[in-house]
C-alpha positions as CSV (number, residue, x, y, z in Angstrom):
1,X,47.2,42.9,49.4
2,X,44.2,44.6,50.9
3,X,40.7,43.4,49.9
4,X,39.7,46.5,48.1
5,X,42.4,46.0,45.5
6,X,40.9,42.6,44.6
7,X,37.5,44.3,44.3
8,X,39.1,46.8,41.8
9,X,40.8,44.0,39.8
10,X,37.6,41.9,39.6
11,X,35.5,45.0,38.8
12,X,37.9,45.9,36.0
13,X,37.8,42.4,34.6
14,X,33.9,42.5,34.7
15,X,33.8,45.9,33.0
16,X,36.3,44.6,30.4
17,X,34.2,41.5,29.8
18,X,31.0,43.6,29.4
19,X,32.8,45.8,26.9
20,X,34.0,42.8,24.9
21,X,30.5,41.3,25.0
22,X,29.0,44.6,23.8
23,X,31.5,44.8,20.9
24,X,30.6,41.2,19.9
25,X,26.9,41.9,20.0
26,X,27.2,45.2,18.0
27,X,29.4,43.5,15.4
28,X,26.8,40.7,15.0
29,X,23.9,43.1,14.8
30,X,25.0,44.7,11.5
31,X,25.1,41.4,9.5
32,X,21.8,40.4,11.2
33,X,20.2,43.6,9.8
34,X,21.4,42.7,6.3
35,X,20.1,39.2,6.7
36,X,16.7,40.6,7.8
37,X,16.5,42.5,4.5
38,X,17.3,39.4,2.5
39,X,14.7,37.4,4.4
40,X,12.1,40.0,3.6
41,X,12.9,39.6,-0.1
42,X,12.6,35.8,0.2
43,X,9.2,35.9,1.9
44,X,7.1,36.0,-1.3
45,X,9.1,33.1,-2.7
46,X,8.6,31.1,0.5
47,X,4.9,31.7,0.2
48,X,4.9,30.4,-3.3
49,X,6.9,27.4,-2.3
50,X,4.6,26.5,0.6
51,X,1.6,26.9,-1.7
52,X,3.2,24.5,-4.2
53,X,4.2,22.1,-1.5
54,X,0.6,22.0,-0.2
55,X,-0.8,20.8,-3.5
56,X,-1.1,17.0,-3.5
57,X,0.2,15.4,-6.7
58,X,-1.1,12.1,-7.8
59,X,1.4,9.8,-9.6
60,X,0.2,6.9,-11.6
61,X,2.0,3.7,-11.1
62,X,3.3,2.2,-14.3
63,X,1.4,-0.6,-15.9
64,X,2.5,-4.1,-15.3
65,X,4.2,-5.6,-18.3
66,X,4.5,-9.2,-17.0
67,X,2.0,-10.3,-19.6
68,X,4.0,-8.8,-22.5
69,X,5.9,-11.1,-24.8
70,X,9.5,-11.9,-24.2
71,X,10.5,-10.7,-27.7
72,X,9.0,-7.2,-27.1
73,X,10.7,-6.8,-23.7
74,X,14.0,-8.1,-25.1
75,X,13.8,-5.7,-28.0
76,X,13.1,-2.7,-25.6
77,X,16.1,-3.9,-23.5
78,X,18.4,-4.2,-26.5
79,X,17.4,-0.7,-27.6
80,X,18.2,0.7,-24.2
81,X,21.6,-1.0,-24.1
82,X,22.3,0.2,-27.6
83,X,21.5,3.9,-26.6
84,X,23.7,3.6,-23.6
85,X,26.6,2.2,-25.7
86,X,26.2,5.0,-28.2
87,X,26.3,7.6,-25.4
88,X,29.4,6.1,-24.0
89,X,31.1,6.1,-27.5
90,X,30.1,9.8,-28.0
91,X,31.5,10.7,-24.6
92,X,34.7,8.8,-25.3
93,X,35.2,10.5,-28.7
94,X,34.6,13.9,-27.1
95,X,37.1,13.2,-24.4
96,X,39.7,12.0,-26.9
97,X,39.3,15.2,-29.0
98,X,39.6,17.3,-25.8
99,X,42.8,15.6,-24.9
100,X,44.2,16.0,-28.4
101,X,43.4,19.7,-28.3
102,X,45.3,20.4,-25.1
103,X,48.1,22.9,-25.6
104,X,51.0,22.2,-23.3
105,X,53.4,24.9,-24.5
106,X,52.4,27.7,-22.1
107,X,51.0,25.6,-19.4
108,X,54.1,24.6,-17.5
109,X,56.3,27.7,-17.8
110,X,57.1,28.4,-14.2
111,X,57.0,24.9,-12.7
112,X,60.0,24.0,-10.7
């Protein structure tokens, strides 16, 4: 094959590649414009967030209770354990009532 045919083939491939590249860029520019509008709407919120983040918050450390009596600490611990146990019981009762109220009649019609 003569050399000018190869120049035509490669020239066509380059033109095709530029066309595909242009299509990709144009198809990405439309969503980017929509994204720019969304970013403009978020800018005031970002300013508020950066302002809130710049404020330094002082957190006090809890007081040491090593000097408290054992009976007081044990009663607080027992109260905590009792609250957890009651929460678990309430959750278990609610789960049991949910299981009891499941209606199976229409649920498995078309299962094969």
